[in-house]
KEDOFI-413358 format. One line per field, with one value per residue (C-alpha): residue number from 1; residue in three letters; x, y, z. Coordinates in steps of 0.02 Angstrom, whole numbers, always signed. Layout:
vexse = (NUM:...)
kedren = (ALA:...)
u = (X:...)
v = (Y:...)
w = (Z:...)
This chain:
vexse = (1:2:3:4:5:6:7:8:9:10:11:12:13:14:15:16:17:18:19:20:21:22:23:24:25:26:27:28:29:30:31:32:33:34:35:36:37:38:39:40:41:42:43:44:45:46:47:48:49:50:51:52:53:54:55:56:57:58:59:60:61:62:63:64:65:66:67:68:69:70:71:72:73:74:75:76:77:78:79:80:81:82:83:84:85:86:87:88:89:90:91:92:93:94:95:96:97:98:99:100:101:102:103:104:105:106:107:108:109:110:111:112:113:114:115:116:117:118:119:120:121:122:123:124:125:126:127:128:129:130:131:132:133:134:135:136:137:138:139:140:141:142:143:144:145:146:147:148:149:150:151:152:153:154:155:156:157)
kedren = (UNK:UNK:UNK:UNK:UNK:UNK:UNK:UNK:UNK:UNK:UNK:UNK:UNK:UNK:UNK:UNK:UNK:UNK:UNK:UNK:UNK:UNK:UNK:UNK:UNK:UNK:UNK:UNK:UNK:UNK:UNK:UNK:UNK:UNK:UNK:UNK:UNK:UNK:UNK:UNK:UNK:UNK:UNK:UNK:UNK:UNK:UNK:UNK:UNK:UNK:UNK:UNK:UNK:UNK:UNK:UNK:UNK:UNK:UNK:UNK:UNK:UNK:UNK:UNK:UNK:UNK:UNK:UNK:UNK:UNK:UNK:UNK:UNK:UNK:UNK:UNK:UNK:UNK:UNK:UNK:UNK:UNK:UNK:UNK:UNK:UNK:UNK:UNK:UNK:UNK:UNK:UNK:UNK:UNK:UNK:UNK:UNK:UNK:UNK:UNK:UNK:UNK:UNK:UNK:UNK:UNK:UNK:UNK:UNK:UNK:UNK:UNK:UNK:UNK:UNK:UNK:UNK:UNK:UNK:UNK:UNK:UNK:UNK:UNK:UNK:UNK:UNK:UNK:UNK:UNK:UNK:UNK:UNK:UNK:UNK:UNK:UNK:UNK:UNK:UNK:UNK:UNK:UNK:UNK:UNK:UNK:UNK:UNK:UNK:UNK:UNK:UNK:UNK:UNK:UNK:UNK:UNK)
u = (+5123:+5201:+5341:+5467:+5657:+5776:+5920:+5936:+5864:+5736:+5691:+5515:+5376:+5164:+5075:+5230:+5238:+5094:+5156:+5326:+5242:+5135:+5267:+5437:+5568:+5657:+5848:+5991:+6147:+6236:+6100:+6044:+6226:+6200:+5989:+5995:+6006:+6165:+6158:+6068:+6147:+6111:+6095:+6257:+6220:+6259:+6133:+6010:+6038:+6015:+5841:+5784:+5847:+5773:+5600:+5604:+5717:+5666:+5518:+5428:+5499:+5406:+5245:+5289:+5394:+5259:+5134:+4942:+4881:+4957:+5025:+4904:+4935:+4957:+4904:+4775:+4898:+5027:+5044:+5174:+5206:+5349:+5278:+5407:+5258:+5372:+5241:+5245:+5333:+5422:+5583:+5613:+5747:+5881:+5761:+5657:+5504:+5420:+5361:+5282:+5199:+5107:+5230:+5371:+5484:+5672:+5769:+5962:+6089:+6243:+6393:+6450:+6519:+6604:+6554:+6401:+6312:+6283:+6170:+5989:+5869:+5706:+5539:+5419:+5218:+5244:+5131:+5224:+5360:+5404:+5583:+5661:+5763:+5878:+5838:+5894:+5750:+5900:+5960:+5837:+6001:+6056:+6172:+6073:+6159:+6170:+6089:+5907:+5785:+5743:+5693:+5795:+5770:+5889:+5962:+5990:+6176)
v = (+5569:+5405:+5359:+5240:+5292:+5146:+5147:+4970:+4784:+4765:+4947:+4937:+4866:+4872:+5002:+5047:+4914:+4915:+5087:+5029:+4887:+5028:+5174:+5111:+5161:+5309:+5312:+5399:+5393:+5299:+5164:+5189:+5168:+4967:+4948:+4841:+4660:+4554:+4577:+4750:+4921:+5108:+5190:+5305:+5488:+5405:+5270:+5386:+5501:+5347:+5293:+5472:+5478:+5294:+5358:+5499:+5656:+5744:+5837:+5676:+5564:+5638:+5599:+5431:+5376:+5449:+5322:+5391:+5402:+5505:+5678:+5807:+5913:+5788:+5606:+5606:+5664:+5553:+5390:+5268:+5213:+5102:+5057:+5133:+5197:+5320:+5382:+5568:+5506:+5662:+5653:+5669:+5802:+5834:+5880:+5739:+5812:+5735:+5840:+5861:+5701:+5698:+5828:+5748:+5598:+5590:+5438:+5434:+5426:+5324:+5475:+5565:+5750:+5739:+5695:+5781:+5771:+5645:+5664:+5642:+5613:+5745:+5716:+5833:+5897:+6073:+6158:+6106:+6045:+5866:+5848:+5997:+6086:+6215:+6380:+6280:+6139:+6031:+5976:+5861:+5780:+5897:+5895:+5846:+5833:+5645:+5636:+5665:+5516:+5485:+5334:+5221:+5105:+4978:+4918:+4755:+4728)
w = (+6138:+6137:+6014:+6113:+6070:+6063:+6185:+6193:+6174:+6286:+6324:+6258:+6332:+6396:+6293:+6183:+6109:+6001:+5963:+5893:+5796:+5699:+5674:+5726:+5831:+5860:+5892:+5913:+5799:+5879:+5907:+5728:+5647:+5743:+5724:+5560:+5572:+5505:+5327:+5316:+5367:+5389:+5229:+5156:+5098:+4921:+4938:+4974:+4832:+4744:+4804:+4779:+4596:+4562:+4605:+4495:+4602:+4723:+4629:+4651:+4790:+4919:+4873:+4800:+4975:+5082:+5176:+5115:+5281:+5431:+5376:+5381:+5229:+5116:+5143:+4983:+4863:+4917:+4809:+4917:+4741:+4790:+4961:+5063:+5163:+5258:+5388:+5482:+5645:+5701:+5819:+5993:+6031:+6147:+6293:+6298:+6217:+6038:+5903:+5746:+5711:+5562:+5492:+5458:+5472:+5485:+5428:+5510:+5354:+5384:+5347:+5527:+5521:+5686:+5857:+5872:+5712:+5582:+5426:+5413:+5269:+5307:+5215:+5269:+5238:+5231:+5085:+4921:+4970:+5021:+5052:+5180:+5052:+5049:+4923:+4753:+4792:+4792:+4977:+5070:+5204:+5324:+5487:+5640:+5840:+5859:+6028:+5934:+5895:+5709:+5612:+5527:+5374:+5347:+5142:+5108:+5093)
């Protein structure tokens, strides 16, 4: 799998550039927090919650925010109704391995928990679930290691 993780400017070259242009980069949390250009910022937990509410709540937001292609199970069902076009790029984990392309995408949240963990928003492609949720079908923001590579979406200030 060819996914680039961004640690510093200029770290992506050659055939990785085309992949990055199509699917974006994956960032460790420290870099995700500074990846947004001037006038933009990494969304907070409350801003992600506002987005989910604005598109109709967690029961419909997954299909409305996911791209129409690339998802193994749900591409035909996704509407991408708001042009968010979330691609299922998976992630890069502590051990350096990339996993789950086509199955999910994870976006970093600006809120951190401690020196090792920060929040992220999962968008998954499992059976009838669009968000990775808890047993009450309410939670889609989770803690994860700051040292894994996930996607970033920036919000205009």
